[in-house]
NUDRENLUM-928233 format. One record per atom (N, C-alpha, C, CB): x, y, z; atom name; residue number from 0. Coordinates in steps of 0.001 Angstrom, whole numbers, plus 524288, in hexadecimal, padded with zeros to 5 digits. Glycine has a CB too. Example, Ala and Ser with C-alpha at 12.3 -4.5 7.8 and 13.67 -1.06 7.14 Angstrom:
% NUDRENLUM-928233
83386/7E9C6/81E78/N/0
8300C/7EE6C/81E78/CA/0
83390/7F31C/81E78/C/0
82C2C/7EE87/82356/CB/0
83232/7F736/81BA8/N/1
83566/7FBDC/81BE4/CA/1
83264/8001E/81EBE/C/1
83704/7FDAA/8165D/CB/1
END
This chain:
% NUDRENLUM-928233
24650/51593/E176C/N/0
242A1/512F0/E1B67/CA/0
23D3C/516FD/E1C09/C/0
2461A/5121B/E21AB/CB/0
23E9A/51AA4/E1CB7/N/1
23A11/51F04/E1DCE/CA/1
23711/51F99/E193A/C/1
23C32/524C6/E1F56/CB/1
239D3/51F8A/E14E4/N/2
2375F/5204D/E0F3D/CA/2
233DA/51B41/E0E5F/C/2
23C3D/520D1/E0A40/CB/2
23508/516B5/E0FB8/N/3
2331F/511CD/E0FC9/CA/3
22D4E/51260/E1298/C/3
2373F/50DF7/E12B9/CB/3
22DF7/513E7/E1762/N/4
2294F/5150A/E1B63/CA/4
22559/51823/E188F/C/4
22B23/51856/E20AD/CB/4
2276B/51C83/E1703/N/5
2241D/52159/E14B4/CA/5
220F5/51EC1/E102D/C/5
2281B/526A4/E1248/CB/5
22428/51BC0/E0C7F/N/6
22156/51A38/E088A/CA/6
21CB8/51631/E098F/C/6
224D7/51861/E0519/CB/6
21E74/511F0/E0CB2/N/7
21AF7/50DDA/E0E29/CA/7
21578/50FA6/E11C0/C/7
21E8A/509E4/E1156/CB/7
21629/514C1/E13E8/N/8
211FF/5160F/E179E/CA/8
20F6A/51A00/E1435/C/8
213E1/51837/E1D85/CB/8
21019/51C37/E102E/N/9
20D3C/51F04/E0C43/CA/9
20A94/51D6C/E083E/C/9
20FA8/521A1/E0A6B/CB/9
2055D/51D73/E08C8/N/10
201DD/51B8E/E0443/CA/10
20289/51D8D/DFF02/C/10
1FCAF/51C98/E0565/CB/10
203F5/52214/DFED1/N/11
20527/52508/DF986/CA/11
20AD7/52451/DF768/C/11
20442/52B36/DFA4B/CB/11
20DDA/5209E/DFA49/N/12
212FF/51F30/DF7E2/CA/12
2123D/51D1D/DF298/C/12
215F1/51B2C/DFB22/CB/12
2149F/51E47/DEEAF/N/13
213E0/51BE2/DE92D/CA/13
21738/516F6/DE8EC/C/13
2159A/51FF6/DE471/CB/13
21630/51444/DE5CB/N/14
21820/50EA7/DE522/CA/14
21DB4/5109F/DE368/C/14
21492/50A73/DE073/CB/14
21E7F/51446/DDFFB/N/15
22399/514EC/DDD82/CA/15
22793/517B7/DE1FE/C/15
222E1/518AA/DD7F1/CB/15
225C3/51ADF/DE58D/N/16
228AA/51C38/DEA09/CA/16
22AA1/517BF/DED8A/C/16
2258E/51F9A/DED05/CB/16
22748/51443/DEE6A/N/17
227DB/50FBD/DF1B1/CA/17
22C2C/50BD4/DEE8A/C/17
221D1/50CE8/DF2AF/CB/17
22AD8/50B25/DEA15/N/18
22E0D/50752/DE6D3/CA/18
233F9/508FE/DE6D2/C/18
22BDB/50720/DE0CE/CB/18
23461/50E66/DE650/N/19
2395E/510EC/DE61F/CA/19
23D26/50FBA/DEB06/C/19
23859/516C1/DE5AC/CB/19
239F5/5114D/DEF07/N/20
23C39/510A0/DF479/CA/20
23D85/50AE2/DF577/C/20
2383E/512A2/DF8D8/CB/20
23A94/506F0/DF441/N/21
23B9E/501F4/DF508/CA/21
24084/50010/DF152/C/21
23695/4FF01/DF421/CB/21
2406B/500FE/DEC80/N/22
24501/4FF96/DE945/CA/22
24A63/50288/DEA70/C/22
24387/50098/DE3A9/CB/22
249CF/50710/DECFD/N/23
24DB5/5098F/DEEA1/CA/23
25121/507BC/DF3D3/C/23
24BB0/50E26/DEF16/CB/23
24CB5/506FB/DF7AB/N/24
24F28/5053C/DFC49/CA/24
24DC5/4FFD6/DFDEE/C/24
24E03/508B7/E0059/CB/24
24A0A/4FDC1/DFCED/N/25
2489F/4F826/DFF16/CA/25
24831/4F3DE/DFAAD/C/25
242FA/4F85A/E0227/CB/25
24AB6/4F4AE/DF6A1/N/26
24AEA/4F0DB/DF237/CA/26
24C82/4EB80/DF375/C/26
24E68/4F2AA/DEE4A/CB/26
24F9C/4EB7A/DF714/N/27
251C3/4E695/DF939/CA/27
24ECB/4E335/DFC93/C/27
255F4/4E7A8/DFBE1/CB/27
24A4F/4E5E0/DFE90/N/28
246F8/4E37E/E022C/CA/28
2414D/4E29E/E003E/C/28
246FA/4E6A0/E06D8/CB/28
23FA6/4E611/DFCED/N/29
23AE1/4E5D4/DFB69/CA/29
23A0D/4E5E5/DF4A2/C/29
2385D/4EA4B/DFE49/CB/29
236B5/4E320/DF239/N/30
234D9/4E398/DECF8/CA/30
231B4/4E8C5/DEBCD/C/30
23185/4DEEB/DEBD4/CB/30
2347B/4EC79/DE97D/N/31
231F1/4F17F/DEA13/CA/31
22C81/4F123/DE680/C/31
23617/4F65F/DE821/CB/31
22C8B/4EF4B/DE207/N/32
2279A/4EEE8/DDF68/CA/32
22300/4EC89/DE257/C/32
22862/4EC01/DDAD9/CB/32
223A7/4E7B4/DE515/N/33
21FE4/4E535/DE768/CA/33
21E80/4E8A8/DEBF7/C/33
22167/4DFD9/DE8B7/CB/33
22263/4EB64/DEFE8/N/34
2210F/4ED57/DF3DD/CA/34
21D63/4F2BA/DF274/C/34
225E2/4EDFB/DF6E0/CB/34
21E1A/4F5B2/DEE7E/N/35
21BDF/4FA1C/DEC2E/CA/35
2160D/4F86B/DEAC3/C/35
21F44/4FBFD/DE73C/CB/35
21625/4F3ED/DE844/N/36
210AA/4F19F/DE748/CA/36
20D17/4F114/DEBD9/C/36
21123/4EC5A/DE50A/CB/36
20F6E/4EE63/DEF8E/N/37
20D25/4ECCC/DF457/CA/37
20B6E/4F176/DF769/C/37
210D5/4E98C/DF765/CB/37
20E3E/4F58C/DF74D/N/38
20D79/4FA80/DF9BB/CA/38
208D0/4FCB4/DF784/C/38
211FF/4FE12/DF91D/CB/38
208BA/4FD8F/DF27D/N/39
2048B/4FF07/DEF99/CA/39
1FEC5/4FCAE/DF0B8/C/39
2060F/4FDF2/DEA9F/CB/39
1FF37/4F7B6/DF15D/N/40
1F9D3/4F467/DF33D/CA/40
1F84D/4F5A9/DF93E/C/40
1FAE6/4ED71/DF2D2/CB/40
1FCEB/4F5AA/DFC06/N/41
1FB77/4F5D3/E0130/CA/41
1F9B7/4FB6E/E035F/C/41
1FFDA/4F3C2/E041E/CB/41
1FBD1/4FF8D/E0094/N/42
1FA6D/504D6/E02BE/CA/42
1F4DA/505E6/E011C/C/42
1FE49/50968/E00AE/CB/42
1F23D/5035B/DFEC4/N/43
1EC83/5047B/DFD21/CA/43
1E900/501C4/E00F6/C/43
1EB2E/50275/DF738/CB/43
1EADB/4FE4C/E04ED/N/44
1E793/4FBB8/E08A5/CA/44
1E674/4FF98/E0CD8/C/44
1EA15/4F6B9/E0AD1/CB/44
1E1D7/4FE61/E0E6C/N/45
1E00A/50208/E13B9/CA/45
1E306/500F9/E1818/C/45
1DA2F/50125/E15B6/CB/45
1E4F2/4FC14/E190C/N/46
1E801/4FB52/E1D5D/CA/46
1ECEF/4FD26/E1D76/C/46
1E843/4F6C6/E1E5E/CB/46
1EF71/4FDED/E1955/N/47
1F497/500B3/E1841/CA/47
1F3D7/50667/E1909/C/47
1F6AE/4FFAC/E1288/CB/47
1EFDD/5080A/E16D6/N/48
1EEF0/50E33/E173F/CA/48
1EE5D/50FC1/E1CCA/C/48
1E9B9/51022/E142B/CB/48
1EB9A/50CA4/E204B/N/49
1EA94/50E19/E2689/CA/49
1EF22/50D4D/E2927/C/49
1E63B/50AB7/E2988/CB/49
1F278/50A0E/E27C7/N/50
1F815/50948/E2B77/CA/50
1FA24/50D94/E2AE1/C/50
1FC73/504E6/E2A0A/CB/50
1FC83/50F3E/E2FB5/N/51
1FF55/513F0/E305A/CA/51
205A3/5134C/E31AE/C/51
1FC88/516E8/E34B0/CB/51
206AC/50E4F/E3283/N/52
20BF5/50CD3/E33F7/CA/52
20EF9/508E2/E2FE7/C/52
20B92/50A41/E396E/CB/52
213B8/5092E/E3014/N/53
21654/5050F/E2C66/CA/53
214B4/4FFA3/E2D17/C/53
21C18/50507/E2D0A/CB/53
21566/4FE7E/E334D/N/54
21421/4FA35/E34E7/CA/54
20E91/4F7EF/E32C3/C/54
21481/4FABE/E3A1A/CB/54
209B9/4FBC4/E3337/N/55
20502/4FA30/E3290/CA/55
203AA/4F9DD/E2C72/C/55
201A6/4FDA4/E3597/CB/55
20703/4FC80/E291F/N/56
206C6/4FC51/E23D3/CA/56
20A64/4F5C7/E22A6/C/56
209D2/502A5/E211F/CB/56
20E93/4F5C6/E254E/N/57
20FF2/4EFDD/E23DA/CA/57
20CA0/4EBB4/E24CF/C/57
21444/4EE3C/E264A/CB/57
209B0/4EBDE/E291A/N/58
206BA/4E808/E2AF3/CA/58
201F3/4E744/E26F0/C/58
2051F/4E95B/E3091/CB/58
2004A/4EBA8/E2464/N/59
1FC05/4EB5B/E20F1/CA/59
1FD5D/4E9A8/E1B71/C/59
1F980/4F04C/E20D1/CB/59
2025E/4E915/E1A61/N/60
20409/4E6F1/E1586/CA/60
202E9/4E088/E15DC/C/60
20A56/4E876/E1489/CB/60
200A8/4DF0E/E11FB/N/61
1FFC0/4D960/E11E2/CA/61
2048C/4D5E2/E11B0/C/61
1FC86/4D823/E0D65/CB/61
20491/4D0D8/E12F8/N/62
2092D/4CDC8/E1306/CA/62
20B2F/4CD3C/E0D6D/C/62
20828/4C87A/E158A/CB/62
2075E/4CC76/E0992/N/63
20892/4CC8E/E0397/CA/63
20C84/4D0EB/E0248/C/63
2033F/4CD89/E002D/CB/63
20CB5/4D5FB/E0483/N/64
20FF2/4DA27/E0300/CA/64
214F5/4D997/E04BA/C/64
20E1F/4DECB/E0499/CB/64
2185D/4D4FD/E03D2/N/65
21D24/4D494/E0636/CA/65
220E7/4D986/E05B9/C/65
21F8E/4CFFB/E0414/CB/65
220E8/4DBFD/E0097/N/66
2249F/4DFC7/DFED2/CA/66
22410/4E51E/E02B4/C/66
2236E/4E10B/DF872/CB/66
21E9A/4E6B3/E0303/N/67
21CDA/4EAC1/E069C/CA/67
21E52/4E9E6/E0C1F/C/67
21746/4EB4C/E0656/CB/67
21D9D/4E591/E0DBE/N/68
21D90/4E436/E12E8/CA/68
223E0/4E4D6/E144B/C/68
21AE1/4DE3A/E13D1/CB/68
2274A/4E2FC/E1104/N/69
22CA3/4E3D3/E121E/CA/69
22E2A/4E8BD/E1292/C/69
22F9A/4E1C2/E0EC3/CB/69
22BBE/4EC80/E0FD2/N/70
22C6D/4F27F/E1009/CA/70
22B97/4F429/E1597/C/70
2285B/4F598/E0C3D/CB/70
2268D/4F30B/E1720/N/71
22522/4F3C7/E1CA0/CA/71
22809/4F1AE/E2148/C/71
22087/4F1F6/E1D1B/CB/71
22A21/4ED19/E2022/N/72
22D84/4EAE8/E245F/CA/72
231C9/4EDC8/E24FE/C/72
22F28/4E5B8/E2398/CB/72
2349E/4EF73/E2049/N/73
239CE/4F250/E1FC1/CA/73
238B3/4F731/E22E6/C/73
23B9F/4F3A6/E1982/CB/73
2345C/4F9C8/E2214/N/74
23287/4FE8F/E24AB/CA/74
2319E/4FDE0/E2A45/C/74
22DB9/50076/E2246/CB/74
22FF9/4FA0E/E2C61/N/75
22DCC/4F8F1/E317A/CA/75
232B9/4F70D/E34C7/C/75
22902/4F484/E3128/CB/75
23692/4F443/E326E/N/76
23A33/4F108/E34B0/CA/76
23FA6/4F4B1/E3636/C/76
23B47/4EC36/E308A/CB/76
23F9B/4F7C4/E32AE/N/77
244A5/4FBE1/E32BD/CA/77
2440D/50002/E3771/C/77
244FB/4FF86/E2CC2/CB/77
24767/50072/E3AD1/N/78
24600/504E0/E3EE3/CA/78
246DD/50A1E/E3CAA/C/78
24964/50480/E4411/CB/78
243B1/50C89/E3DA8/N/79
2434F/51237/E3C37/CA/79
247A6/515B1/E3F4C/C/79
23D63/51451/E3D9B/CB/79
24948/51559/E4433/N/80
24CE4/51771/E472B/CA/80
250EB/513C9/E4842/C/80
24ACE/51969/E4B7E/CB/80
2559E/51592/E48FD/N/81
259CF/511E8/E4A78/CA/81
25BA3/51387/E50C1/C/81
25EFF/5127B/E45E8/CB/81
257A2/514A2/E53EF/N/82
2593F/516C1/E5923/CA/82
25BEB/51293/E5CA9/C/82
2545B/518FE/E5C0A/CB/82
25AD2/50DF0/E5BAD/N/83
25D0B/509D4/E5F0B/CA/83
262AF/50985/E5D63/C/83
25A14/50446/E5E80/CB/83
2643D/5090A/E58DF/N/84
26979/508D4/E5701/CA/84
26B59/50E2E/E5840/C/84
269FA/5074F/E5108/CB/84
269AF/51261/E5876/N/85
26CB2/516FF/E595F/CA/85
26DBF/51727/E5F6A/C/85
269B3/51C1B/E5746/CB/85
26A68/514E0/E62D4/N/86
26B38/514E4/E67F1/CA/86
26F4E/5110F/E6914/C/86
2668B/513FF/E6AB5/CB/86
26F77/50CA9/E6667/N/87
273D9/50992/E678D/CA/87
27971/50B25/E65FD/C/87
272DE/504FC/E6573/CB/87
279B8/50E11/E6215/N/88
27EBC/510FA/E6052/CA/88
28039/5158E/E63ED/C/88
27E03/5133D/E5A96/CB/88
27C42/517B4/E6662/N/89
27CB8/51BA6/E6A54/CA/89
27F0D/519C8/E6F8A/C/89
2778E/51DE3/E6B40/CB/89
27BE9/514FA/E7131/N/90
27E90/51302/E75BB/CA/90
283DA/51110/E7502/C/90
27BAD/50F13/E77EB/CB/90
28536/50ECE/E7047/N/91
28A22/50CAB/E6F6B/CA/91
28E7F/51122/E6FBA/C/91
28A18/509D3/E6A18/CB/91
28CC8/51628/E6D6C/N/92
29122/51973/E6DC3/CA/92
291B4/51BA7/E72F5/C/92
290DB/51D79/E6A01/CB/92
28D9E/51C53/E75CB/N/93
28F09/51D6F/E7BB0/CA/93
2920D/51929/E7F05/C/93
289E5/51E6D/E7EA3/CB/93
29003/514EE/E7E1F/N/94
293DA/510F2/E80D2/CA/94
298CB/510B8/E7F31/C/94
2924D/50BE2/E806C/CB/94
299CE/5104F/E7A1D/N/95
29F4F/510D7/E774F/CA/95
2A331/51551/E7994/C/95
29E49/51236/E711E/CB/95
2A047/5198D/E7A08/N/96
2A2E1/51EB0/E7BC6/CA/96
2A4C1/51E30/E814E/C/96
29EFA/52389/E7B67/CB/96
2A157/51BF5/E8476/N/97
2A2DC/51B94/E89EF/CA/97
2A71D/51738/E8BD8/C/97
29DF9/51AAE/E8CC1/CB/97
2A708/513F2/E885D/N/98
2A9F9/50F5A/E897E/CA/98
2AF08/5107A/E85A3/C/98
2A674/50996/E8841/CB/98
2AF23/51412/E82F6/N/99
2B3D9/51510/E7F5A/CA/99
2B483/510E2/E7BF8/C/99
2B8EB/515DD/E822B/CB/99
2B98B/51062/E7A87/N/100
2BA41/50B9E/E767E/CA/100
2BBA8/50660/E79DE/C/100
2BF75/50CF3/E71F0/CB/100
2BB22/506B3/E7E73/N/101
2BC60/50132/E81C2/CA/101
2B8BF/4FD34/E80C4/C/101
2BC41/501D6/E87E5/CB/101
2B426/4FEBA/E7E7F/N/102
2AF7D/4FB5A/E7EF3/CA/102
2AFF7/4F7B4/E7940/C/102
2A977/4FF55/E7F84/CB/102
2B00C/4F30D/E79E6/N/103
2AF8B/4EF56/E74E5/CA/103
2A9FE/4EEE4/E72AB/C/103
2B15B/4E97E/E764B/CB/103
2AA58/4ECEA/E6ED9/N/104
2A572/4ED43/E6A92/CA/104
2A14B/4E97C/E6DEC/C/104
2A726/4EA66/E635A/CB/104
2A22D/4E585/E6FF2/N/105
29E98/4E239/E733F/CA/105
29CF0/4E4D6/E779B/C/105
2A0E2/4DD6C/E74F9/CB/105
2A056/4E707/E7B09/N/106
29E3A/4E93D/E7EF9/CA/106
29AEC/4EE2D/E7DD9/C/106
2A217/4EA1F/E8248/CB/106
29BD9/4F16C/E7A1F/N/107
29976/4F571/E7702/CA/107
293A3/4F3EE/E7626/C/107
29C79/4F625/E71AB/CB/107
293EE/4EF82/E7398/N/108
28E00/4EDDE/E71F6/CA/108
28B0F/4EC02/E765B/C/108
28DC1/4E957/E6DBC/CB/108
28CC8/4E9E0/E7A36/N/109
28A43/4E825/E7FBB/CA/109
28907/4ECDE/E8228/C/109
28E04/4E4B6/E83A5/CB/109
28B72/4F0B3/E8211/N/110
28A20/4F5FE/E85B6/CA/110
285E6/4F878/E82B4/C/110
28F61/4FA8C/E868E/CB/110
286AD/4F8FE/E7D4E/N/111
281CA/4FB75/E7A1E/CA/111
27D84/4F8B6/E7B1F/C/111
28241/4FB95/E7431/CB/111
27D47/4F353/E7AA6/N/112
278DB/4F05C/E7B5E/CA/112
276AC/4F1DA/E80FB/C/112
27A2B/4EA66/E7AB2/CB/112
27A0B/4F17D/E8487/N/113
27718/4F2DD/E8A66/CA/113
27574/4F856/E8AE4/C/113
27AFE/4F1E7/E8F8A/CB/113
2781F/4FBD0/E883C/N/114
2759D/50117/E8899/CA/114
27027/50239/E8595/C/114
27995/504E7/E868E/CB/114
26FD3/50090/E80EA/N/115
26B98/50056/E7D6F/CA/115
26714/4FD98/E7FB8/C/115
26D22/4FDE6/E78A5/CB/115
267E2/4F8E4/E82CF/N/116
26471/4F53E/E84C1/CA/116
2638C/4F635/E8AEC/C/116
2669C/4EFBC/E8381/CB/116
264D3/4FAF2/E8C6F/N/117
2651E/4FBBE/E92C1/CA/117
26144/4F910/E95B0/C/117
2647D/50168/E946B/CB/117
25C82/4F9C7/E93B6/N/118
258C2/4F848/E9764/CA/118
258C0/4F1D2/E97F8/C/118
25336/4FA9B/E958E/CB/118
25A00/4EF2B/E93BD/N/119
25B52/4E97B/E94B2/CA/119
25F40/4E8F2/E9810/C/119
25CB9/4E6A3/E9031/CB/119
2630E/4EB21/E9800/N/120
2679A/4EAAC/E9BA6/CA/120
2666A/4EC20/EA1BC/C/120
26C07/4EE67/E9987/CB/120
26267/4EF72/EA24A/N/121
26114/4F0C1/EA74E/CA/121
25DA9/4EC6F/EA941/C/121
25E8F/4F602/EA793/CB/121
25AE7/4EA56/EA61F/N/122
256B2/4E71A/EA803/CA/122
25A49/4E13B/EA939/C/122
2514B/4E6AB/EA303/CB/122
25EAF/4E038/EA647/N/123
26175/4DBF4/EA709/CA/123
26444/4DC51/EAC26/C/123
264D0/4DB22/EA2C2/CB/123
2663F/4E1AD/EAD38/N/124
26907/4E22D/EB1F6/CA/124
26527/4E1E6/EB728/C/124
26C1E/4E781/EB1AB/CB/124
260DF/4E3F7/EB638/N/125
25D29/4E375/EBA3F/CA/125
25B3C/4DD92/EBBE2/C/125
258AF/4E69A/EB88B/CB/125
25AD6/4DAA0/EB7AF/N/126
25A00/4D572/EB86D/CA/126
25EB0/4D257/EBAF9/C/126
2589D/4D359/EB376/CB/126
26342/4D3EB/EBA25/N/127
267F2/4D223/EBCB0/CA/127
267C4/4D349/EC2B2/C/127
26CBC/4D4C7/EBA20/CB/127
26727/4D7D8/EC3CB/N/128
26661/4D942/EC909/CA/128
261E1/4D5A5/ECC41/C/128
264DE/4DF2A/EC8E7/CB/128
25E14/4D546/ECA2E/N/129
259DD/4D288/ECC3F/CA/129
25B48/4CC82/ECCC7/C/129
25510/4D374/EC8C2/CB/129
25DEC/4CAB1/EC982/N/130
25FCB/4C5DD/EC9C0/CA/130
263F3/4C499/ECDF1/C/130
26196/4C4D4/EC4FC/CB/130
267B2/4C8CF/ECE29/N/131
26B07/4C82B/ED224/CA/131
2697F/4C8EA/ED820/C/131
26EC3/4CB48/ED0F1/CB/131
2654E/4CC48/ED826/N/132
262DA/4CCE7/EDD85/CA/132
2602A/4C898/EDECA/C/132
25F58/4D147/EDE0F/CB/132
25DA3/4C58C/EDB9A/N/133
25B2A/4C0C3/EDCB1/CA/133
25E05/4BC99/EDDA8/C/133
25839/4BF79/ED935/CB/133
26293/4BCB8/EDB00/N/134
26679/4B858/EDC6F/CA/134
2680F/4B8A9/EE206/C/134
26B8B/4B899/ED902/CB/134
2699A/4BE1A/EE39D/N/135
26B7E/4BF9C/EE8BD/CA/135
267E7/4BE4E/EEC50/C/135
26CB4/4C4ED/EE947/CB/135
262AE/4BF58/EEBCC/N/136
25F1E/4BEB9/EF008/CA/136
25E2E/4B8AA/EF02D/C/136
259CA/4C22A/EEF3B/CB/136
25EA7/4B600/EEBD1/N/137
25E31/4B035/EECF3/CA/137
26234/4AD7C/EEFEA/C/137
25DDC/4AD82/EE856/CB/137
26768/4AF57/EEEAC/N/138
26B7B/4AD2E/EF193/CA/138
26B53/4AEB9/EF711/C/138
27051/4AE86/EEF5D/CB/138
26980/4B3BC/EF7FB/N/139
26995/4B52E/EFDF8/CA/139
2656F/4B270/F0105/C/139
268C3/4BB3A/EFEDD/CB/139
261AF/4B0B4/EFE7C/N/140
25D65/4AD9F/F013F/CA/140
25E42/4A7C6/F02B6/C/140
258C3/4ADBC/EFDE2/CB/140
26298/4A693/EFF16/N/141
2633A/4A080/F0094/CA/141
2664E/49FBC/F059D/C/141
26652/49D41/EFBFB/CB/141
END
């Protein structure tokens, strides 16, 4: 992934380098020869040269350059880091160790979700308290 990003961001990337990378890794997704030809054409445009991010370069590619746009979509949509997944596994390990082996799979999944999305759970709890207080005051006034 990093190699693809480097090749697509570098105006000096040779067509051979890009073609070898596509044929090695991305052959199931992209027609290598077409993508390389499209890259050769777009990298000469002033708009592409002035773009500094992958997103900007993807937007500069004309819609007729389908194969090159596929490469940019791959680059843009695949997350660079997996922090969210690592956080979830970390929380899972903490919860499972505290509850030992008495915790079933469904309960574990619910606890992990509550732990990872703690701010949403706190908002929901706060809303329940407000609703209960409103109900009590309404009943008391009658």
